[in-house]
N, C-alpha and C positions, 0 to 999 in steps of 0.2 A: 916839258911843259907841266904846269900844276893845274890839276882839275879837282873840283868837288863833285863827287858822283853819288847820287841818291838812287839806290836800287829800290824801286817802288813796286807795289803789288800790281798796278796796272801799267805804269810806264817807268822807264829809267831815264833820269835827267842828269845832265852834266853841265857844269859852269866853269869858265876859265878864269884864272887869275891874270888880269891884264891891267897893270899900272893903276891900281886902285879901283878898277871896275871889274864886274863879274858877269860878263855876258853869258847867256844860256846858249849852249851848242845846239845847232839845228842839224838834223839828218834828212837829207833829200828835201829840205825846205820845211821840215816839221820840228818843233821844239821839244820833242820827246822821242824816246826809242821804245817801242812796244815790249813789255815784259811778257813775251810769248815764246813758247817752244812748240814746234810742230814735228810730227813724225808720221811716217807712212808704213804700210805693211812690209815693205822691202827693207825696213830698218834705217832709212835715211832720216836725218834730222835737220831741221832749220830753226834759226833763232832770230828773234827781234823783227826787223823789217822783213826779212825773208820768210819768217813764219807767218806774219800778217798777210803776206802776198798769197799764201796758199790756204788761208783759213776756211775758205768756202770751196776749195777744190776737192773733188771726189777722191777718196783714198787717203786723205790726210786727216789726222786728228790733231787737235790743238790743246795744249796744256796752258790754261790761264792761271793767273794768280799764283805763280810758282813760289813766290815769297812766302805765302801762307803755309806751304808745306814744311817750311823750316821750323815752324812752331813746335811740331811734334817729331822732328827728325833727329837722326843720329848718323854716325859715319856709315852704317850699313843699311840705311833706308833705301828702298827701291821704289821706282815709279813705273807703272804700266802705261805705255803709250802706244797705240795702234798695235796691240798684241805683243809688244816687246817690253822686256823689263830692263830698266836702266838704273844704275846706282845714282841716287839724287846728287851726291857731291860731284859726280862726273858731268851730269846734265848742267849743273850750275856753273861749273868751270867752263864748259863748252859755250854756254850762253854768254858768259862774261868775256871769253876769248873772242867771240864774234863781235861783241860791243867794242872791244879794243880795236879790232880790225876795221869796223865801220867808223870809228873815230878818225882813223887814218884815211880811209878811202871814200867815205860817203858823208862827211860832215864839213862844216865851215870852220872847224877849229884851227885849220892851217898847220896840222901836224905833219912834219916830215916823216918819211916811211919808217925809219928806225929810231925815231926820237923816244926817249924814255918818258913814261907818264908817271909823274909823282901825284898820288891820289889821296885825298881824304874821303873816307867812306862813312856810312852811317847804318845804324840798326835801330829798331824801335826801342824806346826807353825800357820797356818791359821784356825785352828779348832775353832768353835764357843764355847761360854760358855756352851751351851747345850751339845755339843759333849764331852767337858771336864768333865762335871758332869756325863754323862752317862757312860763314860769310867771308871772314878774313882769309881763310885758306883758299877759297874759290877765287877771290880776286888775285891773290898771290900766284896761284897756279896758272891763271889766265895771263900773267905777264905784267900786271900792274905793280908799281912800287908803292905799297900802302904805307903812308907815314902817319896816319891818324885814323882812329875808329871812334866816332862820336855817336851819342844818342841823337836821334832825329830832332826832337824838340830843342835840344841844346844847340844843335847846329842852326836851327831856325832862329834862335835867339840872336845869333850873330847877324842874320839878315835884318832883324829888327834894329839892332844897334847901328847897322850901316845906314838904315833909312830914317830912323826916328830917335836918334840919340838925344835930340833936344828935348824930348818929353821926359827924360830921366832927370830928376832933381834930388836934392838932399832929402826932401820929404817924401818923394815917390821914387824909390830905387828898385821896385819890384815889377817884373813883367810876368804875366801868366801866359805861357804858350799853349795854345789849343791846337793840337796836330791831329787832324782827321784825314787819313789816307784811304787807299783802296781796301786795305785789309785790317788796319790797326788804328786804335786811338790812344794817344798819349797826352798827358797834361803835365807840364813842368813849370815849377815856380823858380824864376831866376832873379838873383840880385845883381844889379849892374852898377859897378863903381868904376868910373874912368873907362879903361879898356879891358877891365876884368869882369867876366861873367861867372857868377857862382851859382851852381844848381843847389837850391835849398831842399827840394824834394820833388819826387815824380810819382805819378800814379797812371794807370791806364787800363785798357781793355784789349786783350790780345786778339780777340776775334770780333771786331766791330769796325766797319768801314764802308766805303762806297759800294763794295760788292754786296753788302747786306741791304743797302738801299735798293739796289737793282733787284734783288730777290723779293723784297717787299712790294715793289712796284709790279714785278712779274706776277706775284700772287693776286694783285688787284686786277690785272689784265686777264689772268686765267679764270678768275671768278666770272668774268664776263664772257669768256670764250667757251668755258666748259672744259675742265681739266682732263677728262677722259679722252678728249679728241686730240691730244698733243703727245707725240712720241718724243724720244730723247733728242734727236737731231733738230726737230722743230722747236722744242723747248729752248735749246741752245740758241737758235736763231732769234726767237722771241726775246730771250734774255739780252742778247746783243742789241736788239731794237730798243728795248726798255732803257738800257744803259745810255744809248745815243740820245734818246729823247729826254732822258733826265738831264744830261749835260746841256741840253738846249734850253732848259727852264731858266728864265731870268726873273728879276724882282717884279716885273710887270706882267708876267705870263698869267693868263686866266684859264686856259684850257690845255689839257694834256691829250695828245694824239699819238697813236701807235699804229703802224702799218701791219695789218693782219693778213696780207695777201698770201703769206706762206701757209696759212690754214684755210684759205679759201673763204675768208670772211671780210666784211667791210672794215674800215678803219675804226679802231677802238677810240672812244672819246669819253673824257670825264673832266670834271672841274679840277684844277690844280690843287684845290683844297683837299680833295679826296686823296691825291698823291701824298700831300703833306701829312694827312691823318695816318696813312699807312706807315710813314717813316718817323713820325713824331716820337713813338716809344724808344726808337733807337737813339735819336738825338737827346732825349731826356736822360738816358743813361750817361751820356757824356757830360751833360750839365751837372748831374749829381756828383760825378767824379771831380769836376772843377770845384764845386762847393766844398768837397772833402779836402782838396788841396789847400783851399783858403782857410779852412778850419784847423788844419793840422800841418802847418808848414815846417815841422821839425823844431818848433820852439815851444815854450811852456804855455803860451796863450795863442789864441787865434790871431791871424794877421788882420789888421784893420784895413778895410777897403780903401781908406784914404792913403794908405802906403803904396798902393798899386797904380803904376802909370797906365796900365791897360791890359786887356786880354787880346792877344795876337793870334788871329785865326790863320792857320796854314794847312797845307795838305790839299790834294786835288778835290776830295769830298767836301772840304770847307767852302768850296764855291757854291754849294747847294744853298739856295736862298733861305730855306727853312732853318739852317744852322745859325746864321746871323740873327734871324728873327727871334729864335728861341733864346739865344744868348742875351740879346738886348732886353727881352722881356724879363729874364732872370737877374741881370746884373746892371741894367741901365744902358742908355744909348751911347753916351759920350765916350766911353773908354773901351768899346769893342772895335778893334781895328782889324781889317782883313788885309793880308799881304796883297800887293798889286799883282804878284805872280804866285798864288798859293801852291800851285803844282810844282814850282821850282824853288820855293823858299829854302828848303833844306839844302839843295845843291848850291845855291848862292851863298848860304851861310857857311857851308863847308869850304867854299873857295875863299870867303873872307877870313876864315880861320887860318888858311894856308898862306895868306898874304902877310909876309913878314913885316912889310912897311906899315901895315895897319896896326900891328902890335897887339892884337887881341889875345887874351889868355882865358883859359877856362878851368874852373874848379868843378870837376864832375863828381857825382856820387852814385853809389849803387842804387838801383831802383827796386831790388828785391833782396830778401833775406836768403842766405845760403847756410845750410847746416847739415848735420849728419845724425842719424839715430845711433845710440850707443846702449850697451847693456849697463844696468845698474843693479845694486843690491846683489852682487855675485850671481847675476844672471836671472834674477827673479823679476826684474822690471826693465823697461825700456824708457830712455829719456832722449830728448832732442837737444843736441848741442848746437846753438847758433854760432857758427864760426864767423860769419860776416853779416852783421846786421844791416838792414836796409838803411840807406842814407850815409853809409860809410864813405868818407871822402877818398876819392881815387887819386893816385899820383898824376901830376900833369905830364904832358909829353916832354920827354927828355929827362925826367926825374927817375930815380930808382924805383922799381916796382915795390908795392906794398907787400910785406912778408909777415905771415902769422904762423906760429908754431904751437903744437901740442906735444907733450911727452908723457909716457906712461909705460907700465909693464904689461906686455901682451899676456892674455889669459887663455888664448886659443892657439891651435896649430895653424889656422888660416884666418886672416882678417877679412871679413865681408862687410864692406862699407856701403851704407845706404844714404847717399846724398840726395837732398831735395832743395829746390828753390821755391820760395813762396812769397806772396804779396803781403802777408801779415802773419804774426804769431799771436795766438790766443791761448792763454793759460799754459804757456810753455810748449805749445804744439803748433806745427805749421798749419796755416788755414788760408782761406781765400783761394787765389789762383796758385795751385801747387803743381810744380813740375818735378817729377821724379827723374833722377839720373840713373844711368845704367849702373848696376852694382860694380864696385871696384873690389877685386880679389887680390890679396897679398899674402905670400907664404911667410909666416913667422917661424915655422919649423925649417931649419936649414936644409933638411933632407928633401924638402919640397920646392926648393928654389928653382930647379930646372924643369918642374912639372908643368906641362902645357894643358893639363886637364883639371885644374884646380876646381872648376865648377862642379866636377863629378866626385870630388873627394869629400868625405864626411868632415864636418867641422866639430872638433871635440875640445873640451876644456883641457888645458895643458899647464901644469904647475911650473915647468921649466922655461916659460916664455921669456924672450929677450926684452930689453928696453927698446922702445919705439919712438921715433920722432916723426910727426906729421908736419909737413911744411907746405903752406899755401902761398903761392905767388900770384898777385893780382896786378894785371897790366893797366895802363891808362884807359884802355878800351873796355875794361870791366871783365875781361876773360880771366878764368882761374885755372891754374895748373897745380896739381897736388903731387908731392913727392913723399914717399914713405921709406924710412931708413931704419934698419935694425942696428943696435949697438951691442957689443963693440965691433962686430964684423964689418959694418958699413955697407951691407947689402941694400941697394936702392932701386926703386922703380918709380917712374914718373907717369902720371895719368892726366889726360885732359878730360874734364867732365863732359859726358855726352848724354843726350836724351836716352831714356830707357824705361823699362817697365818697373813699377814700384815693387 
């Protein structure tokens, strides 16, 4: 069976490829699977629906928004839950293994017990290489046959194409996807020609989503309650109450009510405009990014608004009425469209991408720069070498990976590579949202090739250094593998770039 699976901050959603239709899978009658992990002091773990069932049970602690942890994670990242430390990659693969089991046992997908699941999965457009690797590896370890890894707004573009292809004309070939989820915001400009979707450029904010709206609303409530009267468990209960009440706000809602019985106080009440005022600065940040994408779509001049068929609002937090209100105020009423299923748009789009009969193709681009710091001027200066510029076109699924090489003569006994990803480069240096990768160490000196303690060895200048080839392989999903080889002996090591200290 072929499924599009959107691993979200709050919920995980799956959609099935079914003869040109892409129905959303329901679990025990609900169209989403909770992105929750629960643990107790005895070291037992529960995931998804089972975690939600014990979230208010004494002795259990709940890890919410696990996807947000991947922003700063590496292969050795650990998470403390109920007094126990767990490797984050193992928690994530356990979480997805339970999802796979529940797809078979507790869903309406109609999956036979041992049927293979062919999946297209997604990550935020601004996800680092480390997050892409961790996500792909966890799905694979959980037993999914992953055939595609797409950026979330790119996937949502296929859902737009499925529903609104008639709005695309020769004069209006562009769609701006506004993807506001539980933890991240992405904006991608797509050019749609026939069944081909081309990503022109992407920008985003890695730490902004519905979770932040919940916190802003909680702050409003705590100002009324008195912050000193709330302990951590009560705060968590209040946050859950605020999130539930936020989800209930509709375009015609006038009052916001929150149950404060857990703190022994009457119901909190305020005008919904007060809630909007608390959240408006967050939405404004997304509007500003959208304007930047329109001004700088990877071409020499700004894109004319008349070239854009519409702004397509997807993601669970895109349901919040303030979002559409502020977008229409900034860009006009007529071309702001909200997906009929904003929480499921990415999963539906992923399923559409997998549908071979639909014939959709995607030309994806890197959403961040990747480069490395190098010595210059015989060690008296440091320069930044941008290996992969932002908006580099990625290979399509089934095509050969993109390969880039660098060659030079080594000047040290040990190579210490400082890779970083960033949202922009200013005056030749990484700027904006900068993600440092863990240092990569490589022995240029043949006597050190079997040394497992390179990090403890002194790095010294070395006149007899070998010739070196750096080889960068970039997959269709945007993940990067680096291989280093010395010549003429051919000694090689491969590295996957992982999150680490600068």
